[in-house]
C-alpha positions in Angstrom: 13.0 53.9 6.9 9.9 55.8 5.8 6.7 56.2 7.7 4.8 54.1 5.0 7.3 51.3 5.3 7.1 51.3 9.1 3.3 51.4 9.0 3.1 48.5 6.6 5.6 46.5 8.7 3.4 47.2 11.8 0.2 46.1 10.0 1.8 42.9 8.8 3.1 42.1 12.3 -0.4 42.6 13.8 -1.9 40.5 11.0 0.6 37.7 11.8 -0.4 37.8 15.4 -4.1 37.7 14.6 -3.8 34.5 12.5 -4.6 31.5 14.6 -1.8 28.9 14.8 -2.2 25.3 15.9 -1.5 24.7 19.5 -0.5 21.3 20.8 -0.4 20.5 24.5 2.0 17.9 25.7 1.7 15.9 28.9 4.6 15.4 31.3 6.0 11.9 31.6 6.6 12.5 35.3 2.9 13.4 35.8 1.5 10.4 34.0 4.2 7.7 34.6 5.9 6.6 37.8 9.6 6.9 37.2 10.2 5.0 40.4 8.3 2.0 39.1 10.3 0.5 36.2 8.9 -2.5 34.4 10.0 -4.9 31.7 7.4 -6.6 29.5 8.1 -9.7 27.4 5.4 -10.6 25.0 4.0 -10.6 21.6 3.4 -7.5 19.6 -0.2 -7.3 18.5 -0.6 -3.8 17.0 1.2 -0.6 16.2 -0.2 2.9 15.9 2.5 4.9 14.1 1.1 8.3 14.9 2.1 11.7 16.3 2.9 12.9 18.8 3.6 9.4 20.2 3.5 6.0 18.6 1.6 3.3 20.5 2.8 -0.3 20.7 0.4 -3.0 21.9 1.8 -6.1 23.5 0.2 -9.2 24.9 2.1 -10.6 27.9 1.6 -13.9 29.7 1.6 -13.5 33.4 3.2 -16.0 35.8 -0.2 -17.7 36.3 -0.6 -18.2 32.5 -3.2 -15.5 32.0 -2.7 -13.0 29.3 -2.6 -9.2 29.8 -2.8 -6.6 27.0 -0.5 -3.6 27.5 -0.2 -0.3 25.7 3.3 1.2 25.4 3.7 4.8 24.6 6.8 5.4 22.5 8.4 8.4 20.9 7.2 10.1 17.8 7.7 8.1 14.5 10.3 10.6 13.3 12.3 10.4 16.5 12.1 6.6 16.5 13.3 6.5 12.8 16.2 8.7 13.8 17.1 6.1 16.4 17.1 3.4 13.7 13.7 1.9 14.2 11.6 1.2 11.2 7.8 0.7 11.0 8.1 -2.7 9.5 10.0 -4.0 12.5 6.7 -3.9 14.4 4.9 -6.8 12.7 2.0 -8.4 14.7 3.2 -11.7 16.2 6.8 -10.4 16.7 8.3 -11.3 20.1 9.5 -8.1 21.9 10.9 -7.1 25.2 10.0 -3.6 26.3 11.4 -1.7 29.3 9.8 1.5 30.7 7.8 3.0 33.5 4.3 2.0 34.6 1.4 4.5 34.5 0.5 6.2 37.8 -3.2 5.3 37.4 -2.4 1.6 37.6 -3.6 0.9 34.0 -1.7 -1.5 31.8 0.1 1.4 30.2 3.9 1.8 30.0 6.0 4.8 29.0 8.4 2.8 26.8 12.1 3.7 26.9 13.7 0.7 25.2 12.6 -2.2 23.0 14.4 -5.4 22.1 13.6 -7.7 19.1 15.1 -11.1 20.0 14.5 -12.4 16.5 16.7 -9.6 15.0 19.4 -10.4 17.6 19.4 -14.1 16.5 19.7 -13.0 12.9 22.8 -10.9 13.8 21.0 -7.6 13.3 20.7 -4.6 15.5 18.0 -5.6 18.1 17.8 -2.9 20.8 16.4 0.5 20.3 15.5 3.5 22.4 11.8 4.4 22.3 11.9 7.3 24.6 10.2 10.6 24.1 
């Protein structure tokens, strides 16, 4: 290899290092959610945010005393959920769902969702349980 070729290769490598690249931070599930505090929510889906890096599912749950609570469920990325068989159109507002996961350490009504069940799909003889995890 000639000196010109080596010099050009070196310059190109330095130029590649100088070009800024997007950096994405990712939080730890263990830091944000209590893996010793599993929780199952049964309620009505109110909203879906099909976004990266994690989709968000919003569920309204009736508590034992009849009051309603609004929960946010962090799911996997849309691509990962699609690979597991979930489709965006399964998440229609008004759909009854059962979501299992782990509660947020900060005590908020936030859940790291690991599994979701669609009872209506089960009644129709369709696949009804899907992994949501990250």
